[in-house]
N, C-alpha and C positions, 0 to 999 in steps of 0.2 A: 725644888726636883717635885713636890706633892704639888703647888699649886700651878705650875707649867700640866700637870696632868689634868689637874681640875679645869683650866682654861679650855685645854684640847677636849676633855670632853662635854662642857659648855659647849664650846663651838659644833660639834659634832651633833649634839642634841638639835642648834638652832636649823642645821641646815639639813636633818633630818626634817624637821618641822616643815621647812619651808618646799622641801621636796614633796611631801606629803599631802599639801595643801591641795584641792583641787581647783583648777581653774587660776586665778588670779592669785598669786604668792601673798603671802602673810606675814607678814614681819613679827618678832616678839620680842616683847621688851620686860623687863623684869625689876621692879622696885619694890621698895620696902615701905613701909605705911608711913603716912606723912609728908611723904616725895611729894615732886610734882613733875608730872608727866612735860614733856617739849617735844613737839614731833611735826614732824614738814610733810606736807600734801604737796607733790608738783604736778600742775597741770600745761596745756599746751597755752598759747597765747590766743587763740583763737575762743578761751573760754575764760575771759581775761574780764568779762562783763557779765558771765554767768554767776548766780547764786552758787554759794558753797556750804557745807552743813558736815558736821561733827557728828555721828551717830552711834547709838550702841546697839547692835547684835544681840535681840533677845533669844531665849529659846524658842525655836521651832521658828526661826528663821525673820521673824517682825525686826523691823528697826526701831528704835525710840529715836528722834532728834533732840540733841543735847544743846545743840548751839547752832546759829546760822548768822551767815552775812547779808547786808543788802547788797542787790544787783547794782545800783546805780553810783556807789559810794567807787574810788578809785581803790580806798585803803580803808577796809572795814574790820572793825572791831566790834566784836558781840559780846556781853557778859550774860551768862546763862546760869549763877548761881558759880559754881566751881570751874566753869569754863569758858575759855577764852579764844576766841578766833581772831585772828590778823590775817586779811587778804591782801598780799603782796602782788599786785599785778606788774610791778615791775621785772619781777624775780619770776615770776607765775606760781607762787606757792602760798598754800596757806600754812600759817605757822597755827598750830593746838598747842595751847597750855591749860592743864589738867592740876588744879591743886591740890593738895592735902589729900592724896590718893591713900583709898581705905581697901583691906582684902576683898570687901563687897564691891570692890572697883573692878575686880579681875572678870576680865571676859574679850569678848570680841568686839573691835570698834572699828569705823571705817569712814574715810570721807569720802564725800558724794558732790557731784555736781551736778547743778540742773542747768543744762543750755537750754535754750531759746527755742522753742518749739520742737522738743525732742523730753523722751524720759530721762528722768534721773542716772546717771553713769557713776559706779563707784570708782572713784581715783585710787585710793590706797585701803588694806586694811592693817590691823595691828591687834595682835592678841596680846593684853598685858594682863601678866601678873604681879599678883602684889603681896608681899609675905609679911608678915609681924618680925621676923628675923632679920641676920646678916645675909650677905651673900653664899653663907655656908648653907642657912635653910632654904636658899632657893636651890640651890645645886640640889640639895636632899631631895624636897619637893619634886624638880626634875626628872630625877633617877627613878623615883617612887614610880612617876606618872608613867617612865616607858618601859617599867618592866614587866 
């Protein structure tokens, strides 16, 4: 019964965060230190040959590119330290893997596409929260953040 209430609370927090996001919806993921983030960014077929990137949005809104794919490769894989991108043009999705996440990795990330002869477009945004402890610690963090 208690777990069901906690999960219900967590679900309500996620929904309120998504509704509060201005413009494009922002997904939220909570991980514990040392885990691996696996995330998919979907795009339309017209962008299959475009370059894609994984970026962290810094304070002030400036973006730092952490990894990117090459335009000419059908299925690109780019290593950028702990960041790995695989562009699956058949499925129209970029798979992002970020290994060994740390509390300092908490923040806003986004998948970006660079269409040919056009300005970059944000495909999807992700709010990553990395905690030191278990799910209970994450719930406690979220609860305090919304009081």
